[in-house]
C-alpha positions as CSV (number, residue, x, y, z in Angstrom):
1,M,66.6,87.7,-10.1
2,A,63.1,87.6,-12.0
3,T,63.3,83.4,-11.4
4,K,63.1,84.5,-7.7
5,T,60.5,86.7,-7.4
6,S,58.4,84.1,-9.6
7,T,59.1,81.4,-6.9
8,A,57.8,83.4,-4.4
9,T,55.2,84.5,-5.5
10,D,54.3,80.5,-5.9
11,A,55.1,80.1,-2.8
12,A,52.5,82.7,-1.9
13,T,49.5,81.5,-3.6
14,P,48.2,78.0,-2.4
15,G,49.0,75.1,-4.1
16,M,44.5,73.2,-4.1
17,P,42.2,75.6,-4.9
18,Q,39.3,74.1,-2.4
19,L,42.4,75.5,0.5
20,D,41.9,78.7,-0.5
21,F,39.7,80.7,1.9
22,S,39.0,83.1,0.1
23,T,36.9,81.1,-1.9
24,F,34.8,79.7,0.8
25,G,31.6,81.0,0.1
26,N,31.7,80.0,-3.4
27,Q,32.1,76.8,-2.6
28,I,29.6,76.4,-0.3
29,F,26.8,78.5,-2.5
30,W,27.5,76.0,-4.8
31,L,27.9,72.8,-3.1
32,V,24.1,73.8,-0.8
33,V,22.7,74.2,-4.5
34,T,24.4,71.0,-5.4
35,L,22.9,69.0,-2.5
36,V,19.5,70.7,-3.0
37,V,19.6,69.8,-6.9
38,I,20.6,66.2,-5.4
39,Y,17.6,65.8,-2.9
40,L,15.6,67.8,-5.1
41,I,15.8,64.9,-8.2
42,L,15.8,62.0,-5.4
43,S,13.3,62.9,-3.4
44,R,11.4,64.0,-7.0
45,V,12.7,60.8,-9.0
46,A,14.4,58.3,-7.9
47,L,13.4,57.6,-4.5
48,P,9.5,57.3,-6.0
49,R,10.2,54.6,-8.3
50,I,12.3,52.2,-5.7
51,A,9.4,53.0,-3.4
52,A,7.1,52.1,-6.6
53,V,9.4,48.8,-6.9
54,L,10.3,47.9,-3.3
55,A,6.0,48.2,-2.6
56,E,5.4,45.6,-6.0
57,R,8.3,43.0,-4.3
58,S,6.3,43.9,-1.3
59,G,2.6,43.0,-2.5
60,T,4.0,40.4,-4.4
61,I,5.8,38.4,-1.9
62,S,2.3,38.7,0.5
63,N,0.8,37.4,-2.7
64,D,2.6,34.0,-3.6
65,V,2.8,33.7,0.8
66,A,-0.7,33.3,0.9
67,A,-1.0,31.5,-2.5
68,A,1.9,29.5,-0.5
69,E,-0.3,29.0,2.4
70,D,-3.4,27.9,-0.2
71,L,-1.5,25.2,-1.2
72,K,-0.1,24.0,1.7
73,A,-3.7,23.8,3.4
74,K,-4.9,22.0,0.0
75,A,-2.2,20.0,0.0
76,I,-3.2,18.8,3.9
77,A,-6.6,19.0,2.6
78,A,-5.5,16.2,-0.2
79,E,-3.1,14.4,1.7
80,E,-6.3,13.9,4.4
81,A,-7.7,12.7,1.6
82,Y,-5.2,10.4,0.1
83,N,-5.0,8.6,4.2
84,Q,-8.4,8.5,4.2
85,A,-8.9,6.7,0.6
86,L,-5.8,4.7,1.6
87,T,-8.7,3.4,4.3
88,D,-11.6,2.7,2.9
89,A,-9.6,0.8,0.3
90,R,-8.0,-0.9,3.2
91,A,-10.7,-2.1,4.9
92,E,-12.3,-2.7,1.5
93,A,-8.9,-4.9,0.9
94,A,-10.8,-6.3,4.2
95,K,-13.5,-7.0,3.8
96,I,-13.2,-8.5,-0.1
97,V,-10.7,-11.0,2.4
98,A,-13.1,-12.1,4.5
99,M,-15.2,-12.6,1.8
100,T,-13.7,-14.6,-0.7
101,K,-12.9,-16.2,2.6
102,A,-16.0,-17.1,4.0
103,D,-17.2,-18.5,0.5
104,M,-14.0,-20.0,0.3
105,K,-14.5,-21.9,4.0
106,A,-18.0,-22.5,2.0
107,E,-17.5,-24.2,-1.3
108,L,-14.7,-26.1,1.2
109,D,-17.4,-27.3,3.6
110,A,-19.7,-27.9,0.6
111,A,-17.4,-30.1,-1.2
112,I,-15.8,-32.1,1.8
113,A,-19.5,-32.4,2.7
114,K,-20.1,-34.4,-1.0
115,A,-17.2,-36.2,-0.2
116,D,-18.7,-38.0,2.2
117,A,-20.8,-39.0,1.4
118,E,-19.8,-40.0,-1.5
119,I,-17.5,-42.3,0.6
120,S,-21.1,-43.0,2.8
121,Q,-22.1,-44.1,-0.4
122,K,-19.1,-45.9,-1.5
123,A,-18.8,-47.7,2.5
124,A,-22.0,-49.0,2.1
125,E,-22.4,-50.0,-0.9
126,S,-18.6,-51.7,-0.5
127,E,-20.5,-52.9,2.6
128,K,-23.4,-54.8,0.7
129,V,-20.9,-56.3,-1.7
130,I,-18.7,-57.5,1.3
131,N,-21.8,-58.7,2.9
132,D,-23.6,-60.5,-0.3
133,I,-20.2,-62.2,-0.7
134,R,-20.4,-63.2,2.9
135,A,-23.5,-64.7,3.1
136,S,-22.2,-66.0,-0.8
137,A,-18.8,-67.3,0.9
138,L,-21.1,-68.5,3.8
139,E,-23.5,-70.6,1.7
140,S,-20.7,-71.7,-1.7
141,V,-19.0,-73.2,2.2
142,E,-22.2,-74.7,3.2
143,E,-22.8,-75.8,-0.4
144,V,-19.1,-77.4,-0.4
145,A,-19.6,-79.3,3.6
146,K,-22.8,-80.5,2.1
147,S,-20.8,-82.2,-0.7
148,T,-18.1,-82.6,0.7
149,A,-20.0,-84.8,3.6
150,L,-22.0,-86.6,1.3
151,A,-18.5,-87.5,-0.1
152,L,-16.9,-88.6,3.2
153,V,-20.4,-90.6,3.5
154,S,-20.5,-92.2,0.8
155,A,-16.2,-93.3,1.3
156,L,-16.6,-94.8,4.5
157,G,-19.3,-97.1,3.1
158,G,-22.8,-95.8,5.1
159,K,-25.9,-94.8,3.2
160,E,-26.3,-91.3,1.6
161,D,-28.7,-89.3,3.8
162,T,-29.2,-85.9,1.9
163,D,-31.8,-84.7,4.4
164,A,-29.8,-85.8,7.5
165,V,-25.9,-84.3,6.0
166,D,-28.0,-80.8,4.8
167,V,-29.5,-81.0,8.4
168,A,-26.0,-81.3,9.9
169,V,-23.7,-79.4,8.6
170,S,-26.5,-76.8,9.1
171,T,-26.4,-77.4,11.9
172,E,-22.9,-77.3,12.4
173,I,-22.3,-74.0,10.8
174,K,-25.0,-72.3,12.3
175,G,-23.1,-73.0,15.8
């Protein structure tokens, strides 16, 4: 029967000490002490360190944002300067192109004027040579006509009168 009483005693005692109502006061005391210690450790040590890290991160983020805004402003200013320089360069290029076209046109006009003058001079020289050739041809024709007329007059049995033949040929040539 001894075994039977030990099971009865075991059944009378609760199985988990946390649920034993007789130790609740003790458990509540130590729970409060532990929570106070944890609160003090967190509030005095851990939370200030966490707050410092968060403040440092916040400061770093705000500094980075300010630096980014400053760099953005500088980038916008640089882009505007670049666009202005590009516009100025295009205007300068257009000006150079216009000046070069004007210079080329002036050189071309001068070359055309020079060529026209040379052509006019050569045409005048050619006309003079043609007139000289025409004049010498007319003289040659007149000479040939006079000698032919003299030869015909003498072949037909007439008297060779050089002066009369010259007058007759000159009259016929002049019209």
